[in-house]
N, C-alpha and C positions, 0 to 999 in steps of 0.2 A: 782330790786335791789337783789343782791345775799346775802344770809344769811348763815353763817357757822353753822353747827350742830356739837356740841362738846360732848365728853364723860362727862356725869354729875358726880358730886361727890355724891356717894350713901352712904358712910359710912366713918368712921375714918381710917379704915385700907385698904380700896380698893384703889390701885394705878394704876392697869393695868386691861384691859379687852381684851378678844379675840373675834373677830367678828366670830360668828358661821355661820350665813347666812344673806344675804341681802334679805329683804322682799319686797323692792321696788328697781327699777332700773331707770337709767336716762330716763327722759321723762314721768315718772309716776306722776300723780297728787296726792297730799296728802292733808289731812285735819289736822288741829291741833290735836295732840294726836294720830295720826296714828303711828303704829309701823313701823320704818324704817329698823331696823336690830335687830337680836337676838345676845346677847353677853353673854359670860361666865366670871365670876369672880372666885376668889379663892374659894368662898363659895357658889355661886348660879348662876342662869342665870336670865337674864332680857332683856327687850327691850329698845332700844333708840327710843324715840318718836319724831315726828315732832313738833317743838316749835310753828309753825304756818302753815297755809295753803299755798301751793305753788306747784312748780314743781321740782322734783329731777333733779339737773343739773349734778353733778359729785360725784362719790364715791371715796373717798380719800384712804380708807383702804380696801384692798381686803379681801375676806372671808379667814379665817385662820390667818389673820394678827392681830397684837396686837397694842393697843393704850393706852396711859396713860390718866388719868383723865385730862380733859381740852383740849386734842388733838382734832383737827377737823377730823370727820369721813366722812362727806359729805357736799355738799352745796345744798341749795334750792334757786330757783328764786321765790321771793315773790313780791307782789304789794304794 
């Protein structure tokens, strides 16, 4: 089953993030809590983490691209 990984809501004022770098690529195995990508907000930088163990299937937003809170950034194949 595929699971969408979305930009989390980190604060009241953060609406957009920029993908600085992908730390995982399609085909990589991840555990729950593993950092998938590094993002920048207006005020800080953070990682988007895997919500559960699985395999990275698809990166939806390229490095340097922007995404809004709630947008899908990648998909994982989970069992």
